[in-house]
C-alpha positions as CSV (number, residue, x, y, z in Angstrom):
1,M,1.8,25.0,-4.5
2,L,-0.4,27.9,-5.8
3,S,-3.1,26.5,-8.0
4,R,-2.3,29.1,-10.7
5,T,1.3,27.9,-10.8
6,A,0.2,24.3,-11.0
7,D,-2.1,25.2,-13.8
8,H,0.6,26.8,-15.9
9,L,3.0,23.9,-15.4
10,F,0.3,21.3,-16.2
11,W,-0.7,23.1,-19.4
12,M,2.9,23.8,-20.5
13,S,3.5,20.1,-20.6
14,R,0.1,19.3,-22.2
15,Y,0.8,21.7,-25.1
16,T,4.3,20.4,-25.6
17,E,3.0,16.8,-25.8
18,R,0.1,17.9,-28.0
19,A,2.5,19.5,-30.5
20,E,4.5,16.2,-30.6
21,N,1.4,14.1,-31.1
22,T,0.1,16.4,-33.9
23,A,3.5,16.1,-35.6
24,R,3.3,12.3,-35.2
25,M,-0.2,12.1,-36.7
26,L,0.7,14.5,-39.6
27,D,3.9,12.5,-40.3
28,V,2.1,9.2,-40.6
29,N,-0.6,10.7,-42.9
30,Y,2.1,12.4,-45.0
31,Q,4.0,9.1,-45.3
32,T,1.0,7.0,-46.2
33,S,-0.2,9.7,-48.7
34,L,3.0,8.9,-50.7
35,L,1.8,5.3,-51.2
36,P,-0.2,4.3,-54.3
37,Q,-3.8,5.1,-53.6
38,S,-6.8,6.9,-55.1
39,S,-7.4,10.6,-54.4
40,A,-10.6,9.6,-52.6
41,A,-8.7,7.3,-50.3
42,A,-6.1,10.0,-49.6
43,Q,-8.9,12.5,-48.8
44,V,-10.4,10.0,-46.3
45,G,-7.1,9.9,-44.5
46,W,-6.7,13.6,-44.2
47,K,-10.4,14.0,-43.1
48,G,-9.8,11.3,-40.5
49,L,-6.8,13.3,-39.2
50,L,-9.0,16.4,-38.7
51,S,-11.7,14.3,-37.0
52,I,-9.1,12.9,-34.5
53,S,-8.6,16.4,-33.2
54,E,-12.3,17.4,-33.6
55,L,-11.3,20.1,-36.0
56,L,-13.5,19.5,-39.0
57,P,-16.0,22.4,-38.3
58,S,-13.2,25.0,-37.8
59,Y,-11.3,23.6,-40.8
60,A,-14.4,23.9,-43.0
61,E,-14.7,27.6,-42.0
62,A,-11.2,28.3,-43.3
63,Y,-10.8,26.0,-46.3
64,D,-13.1,24.9,-49.2
65,E,-11.7,21.5,-49.7
66,I,-9.7,18.8,-47.9
67,N,-6.3,18.2,-49.4
68,V,-2.8,17.6,-48.2
69,R,-1.6,21.2,-48.5
70,N,-4.5,22.8,-46.8
71,V,-4.6,20.3,-43.9
72,M,-0.8,20.6,-43.4
73,D,-1.0,24.4,-43.3
74,F,-4.0,24.3,-40.9
75,M,-2.4,21.8,-38.5
76,V,1.1,23.2,-38.6
77,K,1.2,27.0,-38.9
78,D,-2.3,28.4,-38.7
79,D,-2.3,30.4,-35.5
80,S,-6.2,30.6,-35.6
81,N,-6.2,26.9,-34.9
82,P,-5.4,26.4,-31.2
83,S,-4.3,22.8,-31.9
84,S,-1.8,23.6,-34.6
85,I,1.8,22.9,-33.9
86,V,2.7,26.6,-33.9
87,S,-0.2,27.5,-31.5
88,C,0.7,24.6,-29.1
89,L,4.4,25.6,-29.0
90,S,3.4,29.3,-28.4
91,A,1.0,28.3,-25.6
92,A,3.6,26.1,-24.0
93,R,6.2,28.9,-24.1
94,E,3.7,31.4,-22.6
95,N,2.8,29.1,-19.8
96,A,6.5,28.5,-19.1
97,R,7.1,32.3,-19.1
98,A,4.3,32.8,-16.6
99,V,6.0,30.5,-14.1
100,R,9.6,31.2,-15.1
101,G,10.7,31.2,-11.4
102,S,9.4,27.7,-10.9
103,L,11.5,26.3,-13.7
104,T,15.2,25.6,-14.0
105,T,17.2,27.7,-16.5
106,E,17.5,24.6,-18.8
107,V,13.8,23.9,-18.9
108,W,12.9,27.6,-19.7
109,E,15.7,27.9,-22.3
110,T,14.5,24.7,-24.0
111,Q,10.9,26.0,-24.3
112,N,12.0,29.4,-25.4
113,Q,14.5,28.2,-28.0
114,T,11.9,25.8,-29.4
115,W,9.5,28.7,-30.0
116,L,12.1,30.9,-31.6
117,E,13.3,28.1,-33.8
118,V,9.9,27.0,-35.0
119,Q,9.1,30.6,-36.0
120,R,12.4,30.7,-38.0
121,M,11.6,27.4,-39.7
122,I,8.1,28.4,-40.7
123,N,9.2,31.8,-42.0
124,S,12.1,30.4,-44.0
125,G,10.0,27.8,-45.7
126,E,11.8,24.8,-44.2
127,F,8.5,23.2,-43.3
128,E,7.3,23.2,-46.9
129,H,10.7,22.1,-48.2
130,D,10.9,18.9,-46.1
131,P,7.7,18.2,-44.0
132,A,9.1,14.9,-42.7
133,Q,12.2,16.5,-41.4
134,F,10.2,19.3,-39.7
135,F,8.0,16.7,-37.9
136,E,11.1,14.9,-36.7
137,W,12.4,18.2,-35.3
138,V,9.1,18.8,-33.4
139,K,9.3,15.3,-31.9
140,F,13.0,15.8,-31.0
141,R,12.3,19.1,-29.2
142,S,9.5,17.4,-27.2
143,H,11.8,14.6,-26.2
144,L,14.4,17.2,-25.3
145,S,11.9,19.1,-23.2
146,R,10.9,16.0,-21.2
147,G,14.5,14.9,-20.7
148,V,15.6,18.3,-19.5
149,T,12.6,18.5,-17.2
150,V,13.3,15.1,-15.6
151,G,17.0,15.7,-15.5
152,T,17.1,19.1,-13.9
153,M,13.8,19.8,-12.0
154,L,13.5,19.1,-8.3
155,M,11.3,16.0,-7.7
156,D,8.5,18.0,-6.1
157,E,4.9,19.0,-6.9
158,A,6.0,21.2,-9.9
159,L,7.5,18.1,-11.6
160,H,4.5,15.9,-10.7
161,F,2.0,18.4,-12.3
162,M,4.1,18.6,-15.4
163,R,4.2,14.8,-15.7
164,L,0.4,14.7,-15.1
165,G,-0.1,17.0,-18.0
166,T,2.2,15.1,-20.3
167,F,0.6,11.7,-19.7
168,L,-3.0,12.8,-19.6
169,E,-2.5,14.4,-23.1
170,R,-0.6,11.3,-24.3
171,A,-3.4,9.0,-23.3
172,D,-6.0,11.2,-25.0
173,N,-4.0,11.4,-28.3
174,T,-3.1,7.7,-28.5
175,A,-6.8,6.7,-28.0
176,R,-7.9,9.1,-30.7
177,L,-5.2,7.8,-33.1
178,V,-6.1,4.2,-32.6
179,D,-9.8,4.9,-32.9
180,V,-9.7,6.8,-36.2
181,K,-7.1,4.6,-37.9
182,F,-8.7,1.3,-36.9
183,H,-12.1,2.5,-38.0
184,A,-10.6,3.4,-41.4
185,L,-8.6,0.2,-41.9
186,Q,-10.2,-2.7,-39.9
187,S,-13.0,-3.4,-42.3
188,E,-10.6,-3.8,-45.2
189,F,-8.3,-6.1,-43.1
190,F,-11.0,-8.3,-41.5
191,G,-12.6,-8.7,-44.9
192,A,-9.4,-10.1,-46.5
193,A,-9.6,-13.8,-47.5
194,N,-8.2,-16.2,-44.9
195,G,-7.1,-13.2,-42.8
196,K,-4.1,-12.5,-45.0
197,V,-2.6,-9.1,-44.9
198,M,-2.2,-7.4,-48.2
199,E,1.0,-5.5,-48.9
200,Y,-1.0,-2.2,-48.9
201,D,-2.3,-3.1,-45.3
202,F,1.2,-3.8,-44.1
203,Y,2.5,-0.4,-44.9
204,H,-0.5,1.3,-43.3
205,W,-0.2,-0.7,-40.1
206,S,3.5,-0.2,-39.9
207,A,3.0,3.6,-40.5
208,I,0.6,3.7,-37.6
209,L,3.1,1.9,-35.4
210,R,5.9,4.2,-36.5
211,S,3.7,7.2,-35.6
212,V,3.9,6.2,-31.9
213,S,7.5,4.9,-32.2
214,G,6.1,1.4,-31.9
215,F,7.4,-0.5,-35.0
216,E,10.6,-1.9,-33.5
217,V,8.7,-2.5,-30.2
218,Y,6.1,-4.6,-32.0
219,R,8.8,-6.6,-33.8
220,K,10.5,-7.3,-30.5
221,V,7.4,-8.2,-28.6
222,Y,5.5,-10.3,-31.1
223,R,8.1,-11.4,-33.7
224,D,5.3,-11.9,-36.3
225,I,3.6,-10.2,-39.2
226,I,1.7,-7.0,-38.2
227,K,-1.9,-8.0,-37.1
228,P,-4.5,-5.4,-36.2
229,E,-5.5,-7.1,-33.0
230,R,-1.9,-7.1,-31.8
231,V,-1.4,-3.5,-32.8
232,A,-4.5,-2.7,-30.7
233,E,-3.2,-4.7,-27.8
234,L,0.2,-3.0,-27.9
235,L,-1.2,0.5,-28.0
236,I,-3.9,-0.1,-25.4
237,L,-3.0,-2.8,-22.9
238,R,0.8,-3.2,-22.9
239,A,2.2,-1.5,-19.8
240,D,5.7,-1.7,-21.2
241,M,4.9,0.2,-24.3
242,P,5.7,3.9,-23.4
243,R,2.9,5.5,-25.5
244,S,0.2,2.9,-24.7
245,L,-3.0,3.8,-22.8
246,H,-1.9,1.5,-19.9
247,A,1.5,3.0,-19.6
248,S,0.1,6.6,-19.7
249,L,-2.5,5.8,-17.0
250,N,0.2,4.2,-14.8
251,E,2.0,7.6,-14.8
252,V,-1.2,9.6,-14.2
253,V,-2.1,7.4,-11.2
254,S,1.4,7.5,-9.7
255,N,1.7,11.3,-10.1
256,L,-1.8,11.9,-8.8
257,E,-0.9,9.9,-5.6
258,L,2.2,12.2,-5.1
259,V,0.2,15.4,-5.2
260,G,-3.0,13.9,-3.7
261,A,-4.9,15.8,-1.0
262,E,-8.1,15.3,0.9
263,Q,-10.2,16.9,-1.9
264,S,-8.8,14.6,-4.6
265,G,-9.9,11.3,-3.3
266,E,-12.6,10.8,-5.9
267,T,-10.3,11.8,-8.7
268,Q,-7.7,9.3,-7.6
269,R,-10.4,6.6,-7.4
270,R,-11.6,7.3,-10.9
271,A,-8.0,7.2,-12.2
272,G,-7.3,4.0,-10.4
273,K,-10.4,2.4,-11.7
274,L,-9.6,3.4,-15.3
275,R,-6.1,2.0,-14.9
276,A,-7.4,-1.2,-13.5
277,D,-9.7,-1.7,-16.5
278,L,-6.6,-1.5,-18.7
279,K,-4.4,-3.6,-16.4
280,Y,-6.9,-6.5,-16.3
281,G,-8.5,-6.0,-19.8
282,R,-8.1,-8.5,-22.6
283,I,-7.9,-7.4,-26.3
284,D,-10.2,-10.2,-27.5
285,E,-12.9,-9.0,-25.0
286,I,-12.4,-5.4,-26.2
287,L,-12.7,-6.3,-29.9
288,A,-15.7,-8.6,-29.2
289,T,-17.6,-5.7,-27.5
290,G,-16.4,-3.1,-30.0
291,L,-13.1,-1.2,-30.2
292,H,-14.8,2.1,-31.1
293,A,-17.2,1.9,-28.2
294,F,-14.3,1.1,-25.8
295,L,-12.2,4.0,-27.0
296,T,-15.1,6.4,-27.0
297,Q,-15.8,5.6,-23.4
298,F,-12.1,5.8,-22.6
299,L,-11.9,9.3,-24.1
300,D,-15.0,10.4,-22.1
301,R,-13.3,9.1,-18.9
302,I,-10.0,10.8,-19.7
303,N,-11.8,14.1,-20.3
304,D,-13.7,13.7,-17.0
305,L,-10.4,12.9,-15.3
306,G,-8.9,16.1,-16.7
307,A,-11.9,18.2,-15.5
308,N,-11.6,16.7,-12.0
309,I,-7.9,17.4,-11.8
310,S,-8.5,20.9,-12.9
311,R,-11.2,21.3,-10.2
312,D,-9.2,19.7,-7.5
313,F,-5.8,21.4,-8.1
314,L,-5.7,23.9,-10.9
315,V,-8.6,26.4,-10.6
316,P,-7.7,29.3,-8.3
317,A,-10.0,29.5,-5.3
318,P,-12.5,32.4,-5.5
319,G,-11.8,35.5,-3.6
């Protein structure tokens, strides 16, 4: 496959997944902002959301203060923000258009219709009228895109590069979400007398689980009250949790093997080593050495993996 084609397919899927993850993070922040809390606590939550995506500097250039309306506008419909939902869906559609001949009609029409519909929803004010419903729509369109891709695309290199983009992006976003949310909430939890969870904590932990479609999964797996260490285990180490770091790396490794070539041996080795650390890791050891340090290192390794995949497969050869 031409590296330019692989590049467009890879980034089409990454941007679609990024739009979904942005919608998930905004939704959980929006829902928790409706809980009784001080304005200072609410501002910390919205600031944390910006820091997840490393957007604080660019946000500060456009807005004077951090509040729900400004952050939502910046993260949803500001086309000067390359990580906004509108920007991601636009980039996904443009990458799809560039390789229209490599996609099935169903995949192209799904991407194109998503872009046309999100423009209509933004222009008509549907987003402001019901943000929660808008975020559900973004998630649904991402689910639809993945389903149509798997259901209609030939199982060849094109599909494998699309899957690589999806799960590399998912691993990155899940790690960022866990890192920022645990940093904001863990001190309050672990400082609670006798390790009891306050009602306030319960709603925040359950909102975090719902942001990754993990609330029902948690109940099924643990059958217990929501505990931070188990939330961390579910989202980091459980291979049967679809949005966990372990599950995402399983997909990255398997798709890398399917497109692997002589020049990608080192990239496959690094991906396999990162997957092994998750497969054989234990949550008590991770928490003992520091969750933030573990996730920071994980993000560095994911970024390195993305750069190596780009070098091995996606960058057009000079000349």
